[in-house]
N, C-alpha and C positions, 0 to 999 in steps of 0.2 A: 439711062441717065438716072441718077439718084440724088435727091435733094432733101434737106431737112426743113420742115416748116413748123411754126408754133401754132397752137390752138389759141384763138382769141375769143373774146365775148362779143355778142351782138344782142343787146337787150339783156333781160334778166335770165332767161333760160336757154337761149340758143348759143351755140359755139360755131366758130368759123375757121376753116382752113383755106388759105388762098392757094389756088392752083397756078402753076407757072403757065404763062402764055404759050410757051413752046409745046407743052403737053396738050393744051386745048387745040392748038393748030394741028398737031400730029393726029389727033383723034377727030378732027373736023367738028368739034363741039362749039356751040355759040351761046350767046346770052339768052336766057329764058328757055333754054332747051330742057325738056323733061328727062331726068336721069333716075335710074333705079338704084337704090342702095340696098345692099345685102350685108348682114352682120354674120361673120363666121367666128363664133365665140371660141370654137375649138382651136382654130388657127390664129385667133386673136388678130383679125384683120377686117377691114371694111372693103367691100367690092362695089365699085361704082361703074355702071354701064349705061349706055343709051337705052331709054325705055322702049324705043321702037325695035331694038334687036332682040328683046326677050319674048 
């Protein structure tokens, strides 16, 4: 599934992207879960994974 999302502001410096509920359910992610973010500058993407899996 592919969706388009906008980047919005949360405070002065933070930005927010809202993840669809279906994605969170498929990954069994929940509120307050620790996630690991990785920036792939070469591929121009952000990789988000469960912090426990890394």
